[in-house]
N, C-alpha and C positions, 0 to 999 in steps of 0.2 A: 272369528270363527276361531272355536278352540282346537288346543292341537290336537287333539281324537279327530277332530273333522278334518284338518287340515293331511292328516296321516289318510286316512281312507280316500280323499280327494289324490293323495298322487298315487295309492294302490289303482283306480279306476282311471286315471291315465296311463297310466305305464301296463297294465293289461293288454288293450288293445295294439298297444306296440309290440310285446313279447309273444304276439300270435304272428307277426308278419315274419313272413318266412322270403329270406333272400332270393332274388331271382338269379336261376344261373349264369355265372358271365360268360356272354359271348367268345364262340372261338374263331368267325368267320365275319368277314366284312357286311355291312349292313345289305338285305336284301338280297345275299348270295347264300347259296346252298352249302351245310355245314356234315352235311352227309352224303356218302356214295357206298346204297346197300349197307355193310357192317364197317365198313370205314369213316372214318370221324376225318373231316378236312379239314384242318386248323389253318386261318392264314396264317404265313405270306400263300399258302399253299390255295388253289381253286380250282371248281370244276367249270368256269366259263370265263371268257372274256372279260375285265376288270376285277373279276373276282381272287385273281392271286396278286402277286407283287412282279412277276414277269413270265417271261413265254416256259420257262427252266421248272418251276411251280405248278404248272399246268396240271390237273388232273381231270382224264377222261374219264367219263360216268358210261359205263358199259347197262343204260337203263332196261337191255334186253332180259337180259340173266336175270337168272330170279336164284339171290338176290341178286341187285346188280353189283359189277364189278369195276373195279379201279384200277385206270393204269396207267404208267407215268408218262407224264409229256407228248402223249400222240405216239405212245410206242408200244410194245406187246410186255411191256414188261409187266407184271401183276402187282398193284400195291394192296399189301395186307394189315399195314400200321402206319401211324405216322406220329414222331413226338415234335415236341417243340424243343426238345433239347438235341435235335439234331440227328434223328435217325429216320431213316425211310426203312421200310422191313417189306421184301418184297419174295416173290417165289422165282427160284431160276431151274431153268432146265438140266438135267446129269446125263453127262456124256456116256455110251455105253458100246462095248463091244462083246456081241455074242455070236456061240456057235452050239454049233447039234452034235449028236456024239458023234457023228465020223469027223469031226473037226473041220467042219465046214461053216464058216462066217453065213450066220442070217441075218444080224444088223450090226451096221456099225454106224454111231453117228456122235459127233464132236459140239460142244456146248459154246458156246460165245454169249458175252455182254457188253456191249458198247455204252458208254455214258459218255456221247458226244454234247453236253450241256452246259458251255461254256467252264466247265471245270468246277461245276454246283455241287455236283456227287462224285463221291470215289467209293472202290469195295471199303467197308472195316476192316482193319487191318487189326482192332484190337477184338470184335467181337465174331470174325469168320476161321475159317480154316480149311485148306485145301486137301479134301480127303480120295484117298483112291482104297476102293473094296473088292477083292479075286484073290482065287488061288493062283492066279497064272497072269500076273498084272502090271504092266507100264503105264504112268499116268503121267501127262504131262500139261502143265498149264503155263503159257506163254501171256505175259500181260505188258502194258503200255505205262510208264507213268509219266505223263506230259510227251516229251520227244525220248525219253530212254524206255530202253527194253529190257526183259528181262524173259528168263526161261528157271521153271523150276520143275519140282519132278518126284514124284512117290514108286517104290518095285517093292511089290511083296509076292513072294511066294510059300507055298506050304501044298503039299502033298497029301494029308489028310485031316480031317476037321478035329480030332481030337489034338491037332496040335493049334487052332484058334482060339483064342481068347474069346470067354463066350460075353463076356460084359464090358469089355473095353478095347481100344483102338491100340493094339501092341507093339504094332512092325508084323505080325506076321496073320495073315485075311486082312489086316489093313492099318496105313500108315497116315500119318498125318502131317502137313506141315502148315507154317505161316505163311501169310498173304504182305509183299511188301506193303509200304504204305505210299497212300495215293495212287492206288489205282483207277485207273478211269476204263479199261479194256482190256479183256482178257477172254484169253481161248483154254477149254480144255479138251482134250484128247485123250482116247488110253486103246493101248492094241495088248498083243500076249506074245510070249516067245514060244510056246508050244503048241496055241490054238484052242485050250484049255483040254486036251487031249490028257489023258489019265485024272482029269479031276472035274469032267463035264458032269458027274452024278451027282455034285455036291456044291460048283462052282462053274456054271459053264458061261459066265458073262467076268468081263472086266470092267468097273465102274469108277468116273473121277465127275467130283464138285467140286464146289464152295457151298459149305454150309453153314450157318449159323450156330455158333461153336454151344450156345446153351441148348440147344434144342436137339441135337444130336447124340444118340445113346447107338454107341457097338452091339449090335449082339449078332453071332456066327448066323442067324438066321438071316440076315441082310444076302449073304452069298446068295440065296434063292430069290428072297423076295423083294429085293431092287428091280427084279423085273419087272413087277407091275405098278413101278413107280416112276412119274415122269418129271416131278419139280422137285424141288429143296427149299428150306425158306433161308433166305440170305439178308443180312444187313448195310445200307448204304450210309454212309456218314452225307451228310447235306449241308450248305453253305451259304450264303450270300454272298456274292462276286460282283461289284462293280469300279469302273474305273475311276478312281482318283477319290473313291471312297470307301475308307478303312478306316480301322480303329484308331490306328496312327496318324492319320491324314487329316480328317477332320468328325465330326457326328456322322457318326453311321446313319446312312438315310431313312433305313426301316426302323430303326430304334426310337420308341413313341416312350412318354413320361414315364417317371419314375422307372426306367430299364435303363441297364448298362450294354455297352460293348464288349465282347467278348470276341478275341481275334481269334482265328482260325488260319494257321501258319502266316506269310508275308500279306494275302492278297484277297484272302474273303475274314467272315467275322458271322456270329451267331447276336443275338440278342437274348439278355435274361433280365427279369425284375429283381428288382432290390431287393435287400434284405428287409424284410416285413411286409412284401408283396408279393400278388403271385396272381397268375392270370395268362395272357397274351401278350407278352411285349412288345408284338408286331403292329398293334390294334390300337388306335388312339382311346387313352384310358381302359387298355385292357389289360395292366397291374393293377390289380386292386388292394386297399390295404387288407391286410389279415388283421383280425380280432383276436387277438392271442390270450384273452377274457375269456374267452366261450372254451377253451380246453385249458385245463390245469396243467398239462404236457407240453405250454408254449409260452407261459409267465411263472414267473418266479417269487409269488406273491403267497407267502406263506400264514393260516393263523387265523388272525382276527385282519391281516392286513388284505382292502380291497383294489382287485385290478383295474385300473381306467387304462381303456385303450384310447389309444396316439396314433397319427398316422405314422406306418410304418414300424411301429415299438408299443409300446406300454410302460405302468407306471404305475406302483403298489402303494396305498396310502394307508395309515391309518388315524384311529378315531382319536378325537382330543383328548390329550393325557396319554398317550404313548407315541414309542418312538419307533423306528424300522429298523432292525436287525438286520442287513442282507445275509441270506445264506442258515439260515435258523428255521427250526420247524413251526417256533412262537412266531416268527416276521415280526410282531409287536409287542414289545416290552413297556410297561407301568413307566414314567416316571413323576415326580414330582411337583412338576410345574404347574400341572392345572387340576382342578376336580372337576369328576361328573354332574353333568346338572339334570340329575333324575326324577323322573317323576311317577311314585305308585300311584296305582289302581286296583280296585279289588280282586280278589284272587278269581284267577279262572279267566277273566279281561285280560289286555295287552301291561307290556311295562316299555314306555316307550322313553326314549333319551334324544335331546335337540342340540346336541353341538355339533359346530360347524368342524369335517374334518379338518386336519393340516397335514400338509404334505411334507415326509419327511423322508429323502430318497440319498 
C-alpha cells in the first residue's frame, strides 16, 4: 500500500470517530429520576428510597403540581436548585406586621426554618443576609447553632419616602445584617413602635426575612410591593455527616474514584473531582476525564505543537526535528538534529510528511 493510500485510510477510519458525540455524564444513580420538574436532582440527592445517599438527601417530588415541585426531606421547604458544590437553593417565608389607616393591626406572622436533619444543612452565612424593611420597623432573628442560641435584629425608622434611598439598603427604610455561621434553626419576627401611623400611606407593613444576597435588590417600591410577596430565595449549605467517617479519620464513604474529600468543619465533608476530571464525585465513575485538547483555553499547546489528551491531564508533542518550548507562541522550535522526510506530489494534490513525532516535554 502506497503512502497516499495509507493517508486516505487513516482519514476514512477517523471520520466516523469524529462524528461520535459523547453522552452526557449521568448525575443520578441508575434507574433513578434525575429531575423533579425544573429542578435537577444529582446524587447524593434522590427522589425515592435507594436513590439518595441517606434520608437527609431525600427530595419529595410533588407530581400533582405543574410543573412538579421539589421539597426537602418530606418537609414544606421548597427546593429550586441543587449544586454539587454544597448549595441547596430554597424559598422561605417573609415575616410581616401590617396595619390599616387607623393603626389597627390586620396581619402579623412570623417566619421560621427548622433544619433538624442531623446537621447536614445550615443556613449559608456567606450567601444570605438578614433584612428588615419598613419605616416603623423592628425585626428580630433568633437562631440556634447546635445547642447555642443567639438573637440579632434591625431597626429602621423614616418619616418620608424621599429619605429612603431608592436603590440600596442604606439603613433608612431598609437595614441588613449578617447571619452567624452554622445556624440550623431560625425564627424571624417583626413589629413596630407606632403601628405605622403617620407612614401608613407609603409604608403600611414591617417585613423581616433572610434572603440570598445576590438576588436581593432593594427598591423603595418594596415598602408597598412586599405585601404581595410571601417567599424569598435563600441558600442552604449541605454536607455529608457520618459517625467515624470524615476526611481526617479515614476515606469518606461517599467519595468515589478520581475524587477527593473536602472537610467541612470537624464533622462533615463533601467530595470533589480531582484536577483534570469533572462530573459527579459521588457516583462510581462519575468523575470523568476532561479532554483538554478540545478547547484551546484548557491546554498550553501552541503553534505546531499537537495536544495529546491523557487521563487527568494532557501533553504537547512536536514534529520530528522540532523541540517544545513552553510559554511561547511558536510552541515548537526547529533544531538541527533531524531532517524532514518530505514527499512532493504534483501541484493541487497533497504534501505529506511521515516522520514519527517525538515527545519533548
